[in-house]
Each structure stands twice: as C-alpha cells, then as structure tokens.
RODOKE-659816 format. One record per residue: residue number from 1; residue in three letters; x, y, z of N, C-alpha, C in turn. Coordinates in steps of 0.02 Angstrom, whole numbers. Each point is the difference from the previous one (the first is absolute). Example, Ala and Ser with C-alpha at 12.3 -4.5 7.8 and 13.67 -1.06 7.14 Angstrom:
BEGIN
+-----+-----+--------+---------+--------+---------+----------+--------+--------+---------+--------+
|   k |   r | n.east | n.north |   n.up | ca.east | ca.north |  ca.up | c.east | c.north |   c.up |
+-----+-----+--------+---------+--------+---------+----------+--------+--------+---------+--------+
|   1 | ALA |    660 |    -284 |    390 |     -45 |       59 |      0 |     45 |      60 |      0 |
|   2 | SER |    -18 |      53 |    -36 |      42 |       59 |      3 |    -39 |      55 |     37 |
+-----+-----+--------+---------+--------+---------+----------+--------+--------+---------+--------+
This chain:
BEGIN
+-----+-----+--------+---------+--------+---------+----------+--------+--------+---------+--------+
|   k |   r | n.east | n.north |   n.up | ca.east | ca.north |  ca.up | c.east | c.north |   c.up |
+-----+-----+--------+---------+--------+---------+----------+--------+--------+---------+--------+
|   1 | MET |   4465 |    6334 |   6675 |     -48 |      -32 |    -61 |     -8 |     -72 |     28 |
|   2 | LYS |    -37 |     -38 |     11 |     -21 |      -58 |     34 |     13 |     -54 |    -68 |
|   3 | LYS |     35 |     -56 |     18 |      23 |      -48 |    -41 |    -93 |     -39 |    -17 |
|   4 | GLN |     -9 |     -27 |    -68 |     -52 |      -39 |    -16 |     -2 |     -63 |     11 |
|   5 | TYR |     67 |     -27 |     20 |      15 |      -90 |      6 |     40 |      21 |     47 |
|   6 | ASP |     -1 |     -56 |     45 |      44 |      -16 |     65 |     59 |     -32 |    -36 |
|   7 | ILE |     38 |      17 |      6 |      62 |      -19 |    -16 |     56 |     -48 |     32 |
|   8 | THR |    -25 |      11 |     75 |      49 |      -45 |     49 |    -27 |     -77 |     -2 |
|   9 | ILE |    -38 |     -16 |    -40 |      -8 |      -69 |     13 |     30 |     -28 |    -67 |
|  10 | PRO |     31 |     -69 |     13 |      46 |      -11 |    -73 |    -49 |     -16 |    -53 |
|  11 | ARG |      2 |      16 |    -44 |     -36 |      -19 |    -59 |     29 |     -60 |    -50 |
|  12 | LYS |    -46 |     -33 |    -34 |      13 |      -55 |    -61 |     -2 |      57 |    -43 |
|  13 | ARG |     62 |      -9 |    -44 |      19 |       40 |    -61 |    -35 |     -41 |    -70 |
|  14 | TYR |    -14 |      17 |    -49 |      -1 |       -6 |    -56 |     21 |      39 |    -40 |
|  15 | TRP |     22 |     -30 |    -79 |      13 |       55 |    -50 |    -62 |      21 |    -56 |
|  16 | SER |     -6 |      53 |     -3 |     -51 |       10 |    -43 |     -8 |     -34 |    -90 |
|  17 | ASP |     72 |     -17 |    -36 |     -24 |      -53 |    -24 |    -10 |     -60 |      1 |
|  18 | GLU |     14 |     -30 |     75 |     -12 |      -65 |      7 |    -72 |     -30 |     11 |
|  19 | ILE |    -46 |      54 |     14 |     -53 |      -25 |      7 |    -50 |      32 |    -54 |
|  20 | ASN |    -74 |     -15 |     -6 |     -26 |       -6 |    -50 |    -45 |      68 |     -7 |
|  21 | ASP |    -10 |      39 |     69 |     -35 |       58 |     -9 |     31 |      50 |     57 |
|  22 | PRO |     60 |      39 |     -9 |      38 |       44 |     32 |    -50 |      38 |     53 |
|  23 | GLN |    -62 |       8 |    -46 |     -30 |       58 |     53 |    -45 |     -32 |     54 |
|  24 | ALA |     -3 |     -60 |     14 |     -24 |      -43 |     34 |     53 |     -49 |     37 |
|  25 | CYS |    -30 |      -9 |     83 |      37 |      -33 |     51 |      4 |     -73 |    -33 |
|  26 | PRO |     46 |     -34 |     -8 |      10 |      -65 |    -22 |    -24 |     -36 |     41 |
|  27 | VAL |    -19 |      17 |     79 |     -15 |      -64 |     53 |    -72 |      24 |      9 |
|  28 | CYS |    -31 |      43 |      2 |     -53 |       10 |      5 |    -53 |      52 |    -50 |
|  29 | GLY |     24 |      22 |    -54 |     -48 |       15 |    -61 |     -2 |      83 |     34 |
|  30 | ALA |     13 |      42 |     49 |     -33 |       57 |     17 |     50 |      54 |    -38 |
|  31 | ALA |    -15 |      44 |    -21 |      43 |       74 |    -32 |     35 |      -4 |     31 |
|  32 | LEU |     67 |      16 |    -37 |      51 |       37 |     34 |      6 |      74 |     14 |
|  33 | GLY |     50 |      18 |     56 |      16 |       60 |    -25 |     59 |      21 |     11 |
|  34 | ARG |     26 |      58 |    -43 |      68 |       33 |     -6 |      6 |      39 |     64 |
|  35 | MET |     49 |     -12 |     21 |      55 |       32 |     34 |     63 |      26 |    -10 |
|  36 | HIS |     31 |      69 |     22 |      62 |       12 |     -1 |     43 |     -29 |     58 |
|  37 | GLN |     56 |     -50 |    -16 |      12 |      -35 |     62 |     87 |      -1 |     -9 |
|  38 | SER |     41 |       7 |     73 |      62 |      -22 |    -32 |     14 |     -74 |     -7 |
|  39 | TYR |     50 |     -16 |    -34 |      29 |      -76 |     -1 |     69 |      -5 |     -1 |
|  40 | LEU |     15 |     -49 |     27 |      71 |      -35 |    -16 |     14 |     -45 |    -44 |
|  41 | MET |     52 |      36 |    -61 |       8 |      -31 |    -44 |     67 |     -33 |      1 |
|  42 | GLY |     27 |     -45 |    -50 |      54 |      -44 |     -4 |     17 |     -45 |    -51 |
|  43 | THR |     55 |      -3 |    -13 |      14 |      -40 |    -58 |     -6 |     -72 |     24 |
|  44 | ALA |    -15 |     -40 |    -46 |     -14 |      -77 |     -6 |     63 |     -40 |     16 |
|  45 | PRO |     11 |     -46 |     33 |     -59 |      -22 |     53 |      9 |      39 |     39 |
|  46 | PHE |    -50 |      -4 |     42 |     -18 |       37 |     72 |     42 |      54 |     24 |
|  47 | GLY |     -2 |      56 |    -55 |      40 |       75 |      7 |     58 |     -23 |     37 |
|  48 | GLU |     46 |     -57 |    -16 |      72 |      -13 |     21 |     32 |      68 |    -30 |
|  49 | LYS |     -1 |      10 |    -59 |      72 |       51 |    -30 |    -15 |      59 |     27 |
|  50 | ALA |    -58 |      38 |     -2 |     -18 |       63 |      2 |    -61 |      13 |     29 |
|  51 | SER |    -34 |      34 |     21 |     -75 |       29 |     28 |    -24 |      72 |     -8 |
|  52 | ILE |    -45 |      12 |     -6 |     -14 |       70 |     18 |    -75 |      15 |     30 |
|  53 | MET |     -7 |      51 |     -1 |     -65 |        2 |     39 |    -62 |      53 |    -64 |
|  54 | VAL |    -31 |     -12 |     -8 |     -49 |       40 |    -55 |    -59 |       2 |     29 |
|  55 | GLY |    -23 |      75 |    -34 |     -79 |        3 |     13 |    -29 |       6 |    -63 |
|  56 | SER |    -55 |     -53 |      0 |     -43 |       -7 |    -53 |    -75 |       2 |     -4 |
|  57 | ASP |    -43 |      23 |    -49 |     -59 |      -30 |    -19 |    -21 |     -63 |    -17 |
|  58 | GLY |     50 |     -37 |    -11 |      -8 |      -65 |    -12 |    -24 |     -53 |     32 |
|  59 | GLY |    -33 |      17 |     57 |     -30 |      -42 |     41 |    -71 |       3 |     -1 |
|  60 | TYR |    -39 |     -48 |      0 |     -65 |      -20 |      0 |    -30 |     -50 |     51 |
|  61 | PHE |    -41 |      36 |     50 |     -13 |      -47 |     50 |    -59 |     -12 |      5 |
|  62 | CYS |    -19 |     -55 |     55 |     -61 |      -33 |     -3 |    -18 |      24 |     83 |
|  63 | HIS |    -66 |      30 |     -8 |     -23 |        2 |     70 |    -25 |     -33 |     48 |
|  64 | ARG |     -3 |     -78 |    -37 |     -57 |      -45 |     29 |     63 |     -45 |     29 |
|  65 | CYS |     65 |       0 |    -27 |      29 |      -58 |     11 |     82 |      15 |    -11 |
|  66 | PRO |     52 |     -38 |     37 |      50 |       46 |      0 |     40 |     -20 |    -66 |
|  67 | VAL |     -7 |      27 |    -58 |      19 |        0 |    -73 |     34 |      48 |    -19 |
|  68 | VAL |     55 |       5 |    -38 |      14 |       55 |    -38 |     11 |      -9 |    -65 |
|  69 | VAL |     -5 |      38 |    -49 |       7 |      -32 |    -81 |     50 |      62 |    -28 |
|  70 | LEU |     48 |     -20 |    -16 |      56 |       50 |    -23 |      8 |     -13 |    -74 |
|  71 | ASP |     -5 |      89 |     -7 |      11 |       -7 |   -102 |     90 |     -26 |      4 |
|  72 | ARG |     -9 |     -31 |    -52 |      83 |      -22 |      5 |     30 |      50 |    -50 |
|  73 | GLU |    -51 |      44 |    -42 |      36 |       68 |    -61 |     30 |      46 |     52 |
|  74 | ALA |    -58 |       5 |     61 |      32 |       62 |     20 |     56 |      -6 |     67 |
|  75 | PHE |     13 |     -79 |      7 |      57 |       -9 |     50 |     71 |     -13 |    -50 |
|  76 | ALA |    -15 |     -15 |    -61 |      51 |      -18 |    -54 |     23 |      73 |    -21 |
|  77 | ASP |    -52 |      36 |     -2 |      38 |       82 |     -1 |     43 |      13 |     53 |
|  78 | SER |    -25 |     -14 |     60 |      32 |       29 |     55 |     68 |     -47 |     12 |
|  79 | ALA |    -12 |     -61 |    -16 |      84 |      -49 |     -2 |     42 |      48 |    -63 |
|  80 | ALA |    -29 |      11 |    -48 |      50 |       26 |    -54 |     44 |      65 |     38 |
|  81 | LEU |    -46 |      50 |     36 |      28 |       59 |     -6 |     52 |      -7 |     78 |
|  82 | GLY |    -22 |     -48 |     43 |      26 |       -5 |     78 |     55 |     -45 |    -11 |
|  83 | LEU |    -25 |     -55 |    -25 |      53 |      -49 |     -2 |     34 |       8 |    -65 |
|  84 | GLY |      6 |      18 |    -53 |      22 |      -16 |    -70 |    -12 |     -65 |    -32 |
|  85 | LEU |    -66 |     -19 |     12 |     -36 |      -58 |    -16 |    -22 |      10 |    -66 |
|  86 | GLU |     -5 |      50 |    -58 |     -25 |        8 |    -49 |    -25 |     -66 |    -30 |
|  87 | GLY |    -73 |      -5 |    -18 |       1 |      -56 |    -64 |     -1 |     -74 |     43 |
|  88 | SER |     -3 |      -1 |     68 |      23 |      -61 |     43 |    -47 |     -13 |     52 |
|  89 | ASP |    -13 |     -63 |      4 |     -43 |      -37 |     64 |     43 |      -2 |     55 |
|  90 | ASP |     52 |      15 |     19 |      69 |      -33 |     43 |    -25 |      48 |     68 |
|  91 | PHE |    -58 |      14 |      9 |     -24 |       48 |     69 |    -27 |     -63 |     32 |
|  92 | VAL |    -25 |      34 |     61 |     -54 |      -13 |     47 |    -23 |      51 |     38 |
|  93 | VAL |    -65 |     -18 |     18 |     -10 |       66 |     47 |    -17 |     -35 |     80 |
|  94 | LEU |     29 |      13 |     40 |      27 |      -55 |     64 |    -74 |      15 |     50 |
|  95 | GLY |    -21 |      82 |     -9 |     -59 |      -14 |     39 |      0 |      98 |      9 |
|  96 | LEU |    -54 |      12 |     52 |     -35 |       63 |     13 |     45 |      28 |     33 |
|  97 | ILE |     16 |      82 |     11 |      40 |       20 |     41 |    -69 |      54 |     56 |
|  98 | ASN |      1 |      -7 |     48 |     -68 |       14 |     52 |     53 |      71 |     19 |
|  99 | MET |     13 |      63 |    -49 |      19 |       59 |     27 |    -19 |      20 |     86 |
| 100 | ASP |    -58 |     -18 |     -2 |     -54 |       24 |     68 |     43 |     -28 |     54 |
| 101 | ALA |     34 |     -55 |     -3 |      37 |      -38 |     61 |     54 |      41 |      4 |
| 102 | VAL |     48 |      49 |    -25 |      56 |       15 |     -2 |    -25 |      60 |     57 |
| 103 | PRO |     39 |      -1 |     44 |      -9 |       54 |     58 |     24 |      70 |      6 |
| 104 | THR |    -32 |      30 |      3 |      -9 |       84 |    -13 |     85 |      14 |     13 |
| 105 | ASP |     28 |     -21 |     56 |      74 |       19 |     14 |     41 |     -26 |    -46 |
| 106 | LYS |    -26 |     -48 |    -53 |      51 |      -46 |    -43 |    -13 |      26 |    -74 |
| 107 | LYS |    -45 |      31 |     -8 |     -19 |       34 |    -82 |     54 |      32 |    -33 |
| 108 | SER |     53 |      14 |     31 |      62 |       39 |    -18 |     66 |     -48 |     -9 |
| 109 | THR |    -11 |     -71 |     48 |      36 |      -40 |    -23 |     -1 |     -44 |    -39 |
| 110 | PRO |     32 |     -31 |    -45 |       1 |      -55 |    -67 |    -29 |     -49 |     27 |
| 111 | LEU |    -48 |      -9 |    -33 |     -28 |      -74 |      7 |     31 |     -56 |     -1 |
| 112 | GLY |      8 |     -47 |     35 |      35 |      -70 |    -16 |     69 |       9 |     48 |
| 113 | ASP |      2 |      60 |     25 |      68 |       -4 |     42 |    -15 |     -47 |     71 |
| 114 | GLU |     40 |      -2 |     19 |     -12 |      -17 |     77 |    -26 |      13 |     41 |
| 115 | ASP |     -8 |      67 |      9 |     -50 |       15 |     39 |    -55 |      48 |    -19 |
| 116 | ASN |    -28 |     -36 |    -56 |     -62 |        6 |    -34 |      7 |     -26 |    -51 |
| 117 | PRO |    -30 |     -80 |     30 |     -12 |      -67 |    -54 |    -73 |      39 |    -51 |
| 118 | LEU |      5 |     -42 |    -68 |     -46 |        9 |    -31 |    -51 |     -52 |      1 |
| 119 | PRO |    -78 |      63 |     -1 |     -57 |      -28 |     25 |    -40 |     -47 |    -45 |
| 120 | LEU |     44 |     -65 |    -30 |     -12 |      -21 |    -50 |    -66 |     -48 |     10 |
| 121 | ILE |    -50 |     -18 |    -13 |     -58 |      -46 |     -7 |      7 |     -47 |    -61 |
| 122 | GLU |     44 |     -48 |     17 |       5 |      -47 |    -71 |    -68 |     -22 |    -17 |
| 123 | PHE |     10 |     -25 |    -63 |     -67 |      -42 |    -41 |     -2 |     -55 |     47 |
| 124 | SER |    -63 |     -15 |    -12 |      -4 |      -82 |     19 |      2 |     -50 |    -50 |
| 125 | ASP |     39 |     -31 |     -2 |     -10 |      -67 |    -67 |    -49 |     -59 |     10 |
| 126 | GLU |    -17 |      10 |     66 |     -75 |      -63 |     34 |    -43 |      17 |    -32 |
| 127 | THR |    -38 |     -40 |    -16 |     -59 |       -3 |    -23 |    -39 |     -39 |     61 |
| 128 | PRO |    -55 |      34 |     46 |     -21 |      -36 |     34 |    -41 |     -74 |     -9 |
| 129 | PRO |      1 |     -36 |     40 |     -10 |      -60 |    -29 |    -76 |      -6 |     20 |
| 130 | PRO |    -38 |     -42 |    -52 |     -71 |       -6 |      7 |    -31 |     -18 |     58 |
| 131 | PRO |    -54 |      20 |      7 |     -22 |      -21 |     81 |    -20 |     -92 |      3 |
| 132 | GLN |     28 |     -14 |     53 |       2 |      -60 |     21 |    -90 |     -41 |     14 |
| 133 | GLU |     -2 |     -27 |    -44 |     -73 |      -37 |     40 |     -4 |     -47 |     28 |
| 134 | THR |    -34 |      -6 |     69 |      32 |      -57 |     47 |    -54 |     -46 |    -21 |
| 135 | ASN |     32 |     -60 |      9 |     -25 |      -42 |    -20 |      7 |     -46 |     58 |
| 136 | ARG |    -80 |     -26 |     54 |      11 |      -24 |     66 |      7 |     -74 |      4 |
| 137 | ARG |    -12 |     -28 |    -64 |       5 |      -60 |    -10 |     65 |     -38 |     -2 |
| 138 | SER |     47 |      42 |    -26 |      84 |        0 |     -4 |     27 |      18 |     84 |
| 139 | GLN |    -26 |      11 |     38 |      31 |       11 |     63 |    -22 |     -44 |     36 |
| 140 | PRO |     52 |     -21 |     38 |      -2 |      -61 |     47 |    -49 |      25 |     58 |
| 141 | LYS |    -36 |     -75 |      7 |     -76 |       24 |     40 |     37 |     -10 |     83 |
| 142 | VAL |    -15 |      34 |     38 |      25 |       33 |     62 |    -69 |     -56 |     58 |
| 143 | GLY |     45 |     -44 |     43 |     -44 |      -46 |     29 |    -26 |      39 |     53 |
| 144 | ARG |    -66 |      -2 |     40 |     -29 |       48 |     38 |     45 |     -13 |     80 |
| 145 | ASN |     36 |     -51 |      9 |      45 |       -1 |     63 |     66 |      22 |    -17 |
| 146 | ALA |     23 |      28 |    -64 |      54 |       25 |    -20 |     18 |      75 |     25 |
| 147 | PRO |     62 |       6 |     13 |       5 |       64 |     16 |    -11 |      47 |    -57 |
| 148 | CYS |    -28 |      57 |     -2 |     -38 |       43 |    -41 |     70 |      48 |    -38 |
| 149 | PRO |    -11 |     -11 |    -84 |      52 |       13 |    -32 |      1 |      80 |      9 |
| 150 | CYS |    -41 |      43 |     48 |      19 |       71 |    -12 |     54 |      23 |     73 |
| 151 | GLY |      9 |     -55 |     18 |      53 |        9 |     48 |     -6 |      31 |     64 |
| 152 | SER |    -59 |     -24 |     24 |     -32 |       24 |     68 |     34 |     -23 |     48 |
| 153 | GLY |     -4 |     -90 |     -4 |      29 |      -46 |     43 |    -69 |     -39 |     32 |
| 154 | LYS |    -58 |      35 |    -28 |     -74 |      -39 |     16 |    -14 |     -59 |    -44 |
| 155 | LYS |    -30 |     -45 |      3 |     -54 |      -56 |    -21 |    -16 |      31 |    -81 |
| 156 | PHE |      6 |     -31 |    -64 |     -34 |       40 |    -51 |    -71 |      14 |     27 |
| 157 | LYS |    -35 |     -66 |     27 |     -64 |       -4 |     30 |    -23 |      59 |     38 |
| 158 | ARG |     39 |      30 |     30 |      -8 |       67 |     49 |     14 |      52 |     -7 |
| 159 | CYS |     34 |      31 |    -67 |      30 |       48 |    -19 |    -41 |      20 |    -66 |
| 160 | CYS |     26 |     -29 |    -91 |     -24 |       29 |    -50 |    -45 |     -44 |    -22 |
| 161 | SER |    -18 |     -57 |     34 |     -32 |      -34 |    -43 |    -88 |      31 |     16 |
| 162 | SER |    -11 |      12 |     46 |     -71 |       41 |     29 |     -1 |      55 |    -39 |
+-----+-----+--------+---------+--------+---------+----------+--------+--------+---------+--------+
C-alpha cells in the first residue's frame, strides 16, 4: 500500500488543541488528511526517561506544505498505555519513524540497535522565515570600474552592469 504523504521530509508539528481549526493546515489552510503512521514518543522533557514507538491514526498531514497536526487526545492515550502517564501531559512526540527505510535484512533486528539505527524523521520546530524583499536602495552602489560583486574578477561595467 502506497503512503499518501511523504514522511521522509521534516515536518512542522502542531497540536490539534493549539490551533483554531484542526481540520485545516495552520500554515496554508488546505484540508488535512489522516494517515496511520509510526511515531517515537517519550517522557518530557525530550524523551529523557523512557521512549516508545507507537502506531497511531492521530496524525493529520498537509499535502501542500510540510506540516502535521497531532491529535493530543490520541497521543495522550498512547502515553498512558505505553509510558504509564495516565492523565498527564508529560510526554513528547519526537518524530515520525520511517519504517520503509529499514533494510529488509534488518526487519528482524530490534530498531535502535547499533546495527539497526532508528529511522527517525524529527519534527522541524523551525518556522521558515518569511521571504525577504530586496530593497535596491539599501544595497551599496557599485562603481563602474569597481570589481564586480559576483566574484568574476571583471570590472562591474564589463560584467553584471550590462
């Protein structure tokens, strides 16, 4: 079965209870699609005390941009069962596990062993910076006989000014 969304790219993670409309992408507004996926969860902070791998339908993916919205209730249930954190928000979801990246000959070897590293795609907490507008007036003026700023070694008048 082919996956609907490319999980190999780092995605910005949002929680369903922290955004206005959990059915729409908080970045572009596109409809989100649900997909069963494997995740690495741990105890807060940063999975230091214990971690588990869970399969969950609690992820909603954007088909336009690298965003995933996680259903907090679904992951809280997994944390209660797997980590013993009943009624607690002391868990983190560290990323997506790309099970397709596990080599066929390593399928029987436990994930995370030295010979079989965990194929984790961590969530990107970086929000892409807004596009910078170029303001030609703020850039220093290059004289016609000055070396070209492109690095060609030619004079500006013989290179990029024309």
